[in-house]
N, C-alpha and C positions, 0 to 999 in steps of 0.2 A: 504493501500502499505506499502511497505517496505519504499521505497524514503518518509516517513510523514514528511510534513510541518508545523504541528503544534507546538505550542509554548509550550504542555506539553510536555509529555511522551507518546510513542509509545510501549507498555508492551510487542508484540509480536516482534516488532524490536530489543527490547534492551533483549529479550533473545535470539532471532537468533544471535547477536551480540556478549553475551555472549557465547552460544554455539558454535558457530564460533574458538571465542579466544584462548578456553580452548582447543577447538579440534586441534588447530595449537599447543598449548604446550604440549599437551599429544604425541602428534607425535612428535616432539623436544624431550621429556623427553625419546622416546622409541630409537630413531634411532639415534638421535647426541648427546644427555647427555650421552648416554648408562646407563639409571638409573638399579641401583640392588633394585630388586623388592622381590628379597627372599633373606630373610637375613637367619642367624645362627637360629634363632628360625620360621623361616618360614615367608609368606607374608608380606611386610611392609603395608600395608595397610594406619596407619595414613601419614607416610613419604609422600607414593604416594599422596594423596587428599591435605596436605596442601603447597604440593611443586606448586601451580599456585598462592599464596598468594599474591607473590612480583608483578606478571604478573596482578591480577586485581587490585592491588592499585596503578599501572600506568595506566591501562584502569579508575578508575573513577576518577585521576588523568587529564587526557585528559578528560575523559565525561565532567569536570565541565563545560570546556570553549568549545566543539567540539561534533557536533553532534554523534551518537551511530556508524555507519558503518564507517565512519572518524577515529575514535576514535579506534576502533578495526585494523584495517586496519592499522593505524601509531604502532599500542604497539607488533601484530601480525609480523610484519616486524621491527622491530626493533629486538625482539628475534628471529628470521628468520635466518637476519645476524650477530647478535652475537654467534648462536649456528656456523654458520658456522663458523667462526673466530673460535670460540673454538678448534672445530673439525681442522680446517688447523692449530693452533699454536700446538695443539697436536702432531700432524704427525712432526709437523716438529722439535721440541723442546721436544717433550712430557711432556710440562706444559699444565697447564689447563688456562685461559684466565682469565684475575682476574680486581678489580674496577683501579688497578693504568695503566692496559695497553690502559683503556680508554679513563683517564682523564690527562695520562702524557702524555702532548705535544711534549716536547721534543725526543720524538721516536717516531713521527708519518712518518717520513722519512721514516726509516726500512718498513715500511705497504708495500709501494706501488712496492715493489720488488716481494711481494708475489703473488699480486691479477692477475690473468690472466682474458682473455676475457668474459669466463663466469660467474666469479665475475662482473664483470662490468655489464653486459649484466640484471642478475638477480636483481642488485641495482637499474638500470634504470626501469624494469619494476614494482618494488617498487614504483619508487618513480612516475611513470604515473599514477597507479595503486590510490595512496593515494591521488594525484593532481585528478584528475577524482571525485574520491569519494566527497573531499571537496568541487568540485563547484559544483556539483550533490546536497548535503545535507547546501548548505550555506543555511541559514535561511532569510526568509524577515524582519521578525518582529528581536528587542530583545532578546538575552537569557532569561528567566527568573530568577530573583534571587533564587526563591525556588528552581528550578533544578540544581543550580549551588552547593546552600547548602548542598543541600541531598547529590550529590555525594562528595563533599569536605568532609563531615562529613563519609562518606563512607572510603574514603580515608585515613582521620585524624587517626581513628579507627582500620585499615590493617597497619598502619605504624608500632605500636611497634613491631607488629607481625613477620614483613619483618625483624628491627632488633634485634632477638631476640638475636642472638648471643653476641650482644654491650652490651645489658643489663645483659645477664649473667656473663660480665667481674666484676673484680674486689674483693672487701673481703667484700661492705658491707653487712650488713644484708637481705636486700632486695636482692641481687644478688647471695647471694647464696641460700637462698630460692627458688627464680626464678629458679636456677643449679640446684638444687634437683629436682625440679620436671620435668624440661627440661630430666634430667638424667631417672630417674623414668620412663620415657616415651620410653627412648631411643632417644632421639633429641639434638643432639650435633654438632656443626661446628664442622670436623673434621679438626680441622687446619696442623696436620703435612704434608697431604698428599693432597694437592688442586685438583688435578685429580679424588681423593676419594671423594672428599666433592661432586663435579657433583654430581659422580654417586648416591651419598647419597639421593642428594636433589636434584637437577636439576641444571640447570647455572645460574636463576635468584636468587634462594638464598644464592647461592656462591658467586654472582657479589657483594650483599647485604654485606654475610659475610667479605668480604677481602676488604671494602668499609673505613672499620677502620682498623688501622694498628695494631700490636700488639706491644703494650710497656713493655718490661722487667722489672723485679719489683724491687725495690732499694734494694741495696746490705745490709745488716746488717753492723751493730759492726764489728761484727767479720771478714766478708769478707771483710770490709774497711780494716781493721789494716792487716789484711792477704795480702791483695794488696798492700800496702804502703811498707812491708817488702820487698815484692816482687821487688816495682822498685824503693829501694834506697839502693839494694844490688851494692855491688861495681863491676863493670864489670872487667873481666879478662884481664888483660894487654897481649895482643894479635900483633905479629905483619900482621897488617891487611892491605888490598891490597890499593892502592892510587884511582884505579877504581874498580868501583863496578857498573856489567851492567843486570838487570832482561830485558828478551826480553818475553812478551807474546806473544805468538805466536798461532793467531786465527784459531783454527780450526787443529791445526797442526796433526796429530797423524798415525801412524802406527802399524803394529804389526808384528811378525816376517816375516811373509809373505807376506804384502800388504803395499805399499810402504815405505819399509825399506828401499831400495836403496838410496832415494833420498836423503836420512839423509846421507849417507856417508860421505859426504864431512866433515860434525862436527865433525865424527868421527876420520880422517884421521888429522887435525886439535889439536885433542889431548882431544876430549871432550869426557867423561864416560856418558852413559845412566842406567838411573833407573826409574823405575814407581811412577805412583803417581793415585789418584784417584781426581778427578774434580765432585766439587758438583752438577756440570749443564750440559747437554746433548744437541749439537746442537745451545746452544745461553746460553742469559743472562749472558753472561761474567762476564760483573761486581761481581758477588757471587765468582765466582775462584779469580778473583781480591781480593775480600775482604779478602777472606781466607788469599793468599799472603802477604798482604798485615799486615795484625791484628795478623795473628796466633790464628784466632777464626771462629770455625766451623758457616756455613750460613745455614746450615739443621739440625736448630732446633724449640724446642718446644717456645721459645724466642721469634723469628723473624721469619717474614712470608716475603714472596715472595721476589721481587729484592731488595738486603739489599739496593742500590744505588738509587733505585729508591721510596722504600717505607720511609725511614730515611734520605734521602740530608737535610733537614731540623731540625730534629729532634737531628742528629750527635754534639757533643761536639765539638766547634773549636779545642782544642787542642787533641783531640784524642790519644789513646795511640795506635802507627805505627810503625812501620820498618824507613819509608823516618822520621820522627821525630827523633828517637832514633840516626838514622846516623846523622842526619844535629845536632843534640847534642854532638855529636862525632867531630864535623868537615866537615863533608863532605855540599857541595854543593848539593843539593834532586831537580831531574827535571824530569818533567816526560813529555813524550811527545806520539803525537797518531792522527794518520794519517788519522782522521777523525772528526764529528762536536762535538768543544768539550763541547755542553749543552749534547750530550748524555749520559744517563745515568746518567745525573747529574756529569758527573765528573769533571765538571770547580764548582765547589762547594764542594762535595767529598774530591780531591786532595789537597787545600790547607788545608782543617782540619786534612787532616793524615799528616801533615811535607813537602809536597813539595814547594818548595820556590816559584819553576815559572812550568806552566803548556803549552806548546804549544799544540794546533791544528792543524787542516785544514786551518783555519781561519788564522793559524801564518806563514804560509808556502808559499813557491811560485807553489801555485800552481792553474792551470785556468779551472780544469773540473767541471763537478757539486757535489756540499756537498751533492748531497744524492745518489751518487754511490759508488762504493768501489774504494779506492784511489790507487793505485801502492806502492808499500811498498817502493821502491829505496826514497822516498822525504822523509820519517821517517828517513832512515838510514842517509841522504842526512844530514838531519837536526840534528842527531846525531852528526854524524862526525867534523859538522863545534863547535858544543859546548864542544865536546873532544878535537878538536885544542887551543879552549878559555880558557880554564880551563889544560887543559894540566900538568901544576905545583902544580896543586889541587886537593885535596882531593876529588873524585864525585860519587854519586849515579847516575846513569841513567835508567830510566822505562818506556821501550818502548814498544806500545802498537801494535800489525801490524793489518792489517785490509781486506787485498786485499784476502784472502782465504772464505770470508763471505760466509755463503749459501745467495740466493739459487741455486744451481747450473744447468746447461742447460742440461736439461737428456739426450738426445737422444734415445740410445738405450740400454743403461747402467744405470738409474736411477742416472747419471751427473757424475759415475767415472771418465770419463775421461778429462772434463771440471776440475773436483777439482785437479787432477793429474795434468793436465797441469798447472794451477794456485797452486801449491804446489810446484813446479818445479821450479816457477819462485822467488818465496818468500825466499825458502831455499839458493838459487845460491845469491840473495841477502842478506840475512844474513850472508853468507858466505864470500861475499867482504867484508861486512861491518867487521866482525870480522877479517878479513885480516889487514883489513886500521886500526881499532884498534891496534891490536896489535907492527905493526910499532910504535905504539904513547907510549903503555903502553904493553910493555912485559909481564907482570906479573897482567895482568887489570885479574877480578874474572869475567867470564861470565857465566849466568844463563838463557838457555830458555826452556820455557816448555808450551803444549799443555793447551790451555782453558778448550777446551772439543771437545770429537769426531763432525767429522761434522757431519753433519744430512743427511746421507745416508741410511735410516732403510732398503728400500729392498736388496739393495748390503750388510749389514749386513748379513740380514736373508739367501740370497741367498749364499754369502760365507760361512756360519756356523760360524761367529764369535761371533753374539749375535740370541739365540733364541727365536723365534719367542714373547712367554709370555714374554720377557725380560722387557717389557715397560711396564707392569701391573704390575712386582714387586715391592717391595720397596727394596726387601733384592737380590737384584741380579743388587745395585746400582757398586758391585765392577766389573763390567764385561762393565757394562754401560758408567762408569765413566775412566776408564782407560783410562791414558795420557803418553806421554812420556817427560823426561826432562831430560835434558844434560848440562851440567856443567863443566866448564873448568877449572883448576886454578893452579898457582902455588904450592901452597898448597895441594901436593898429599896426605899425611896421613889425611887430613881432607877431602880431596875427597871422599878417600878408605873408611873412616870412614862412609859419608853421605849414 
């Protein structure tokens, strides 16, 4: 019988369980992970056959404590759930699921906004099947130690293969030898492009790859000297504005044809527009913020993932960033965001960047749910209050809006109507804030930029804004990342130069 209750092993049940597990994995690999079976030199058989190693590792770890069918159902369910989550994330922000997405709890609140009824029914069915299987297989006698030891040993044997990318890191002799053999067999962690890494080895291996963050190598003596010279340079004596305001406008975007009229009030108030390239699409705002605050690129071989999420604890307490330099020049530096302060670890990162204060939704007069997208009016009301308090002192305000964040209610237009409605509201509030600010300080420098395009994939393709293949080609990022920037300053020559 399949539901064998003896204290030993039932080889038929074990084999059937493993075959079922591998079947689910290869189906996920083919249809959800979009596995690249054909490489430049032909079929990638080795990558195909090693792709289930992380799944087998999880199965053997579970099998050391539970019966075969229950272990199979749990591990297969986990792969299915994570694969569906990966597909959803790629569809929304064109980024692969990562280890940090699963285990960074401050960001869980956003997940529920992307869950639909189908996801809930799917999850409920998997839980019910797992419980039924557990009850049917529950052993009458204690689980034999020999069986536990066998499966634990198998899991331990597979573990180094699961984390091969981390074993190949570093400059030790063992790491170099291991790396040489991996590359010789065309097996490597495709670090620069996580979506491609999933296609090369499957999602389970990719999650194992991203479980360890990449730490940039230490600078050489010459690099340190060059950096010291750079930061010790005497700053030019400029007539700096007393008030500097940066507004990161969540998903605020337009081109010459679409949504451009909504931004007309800014141009009427003397704002000049230019374009920039965001490092992200549809989400991961923190990487856009990182680039603006530090002047460093986030899409490099030195760092991986969402910088705030992966490196919050590793970043130095006195990071070289714009707020710190302005603070050293006598500016009060204050960041404000009308969302949860812990989201993307902003509560950790902002002080390290040199912000004296960071106000989140918890610090505002807000009575709605923390998990929703709060109206941007409370952000600008908080900023205006600080402007009045600091009107005679140098001030740098960094404001991050949130009301225009996706997902957007689709209806029959891929979410365009909902996005337009929210964008209209936010831009009108930005305009009012600008008017109120200029009454306090007519010479204020105000810069507003979109952090990334809104996630309106179908709309972009149907309207001819983006080609359908743009999301699969890294070299088309100038199209995907294109965002507007608006700046207003009495220093008109500097604005023209910019």
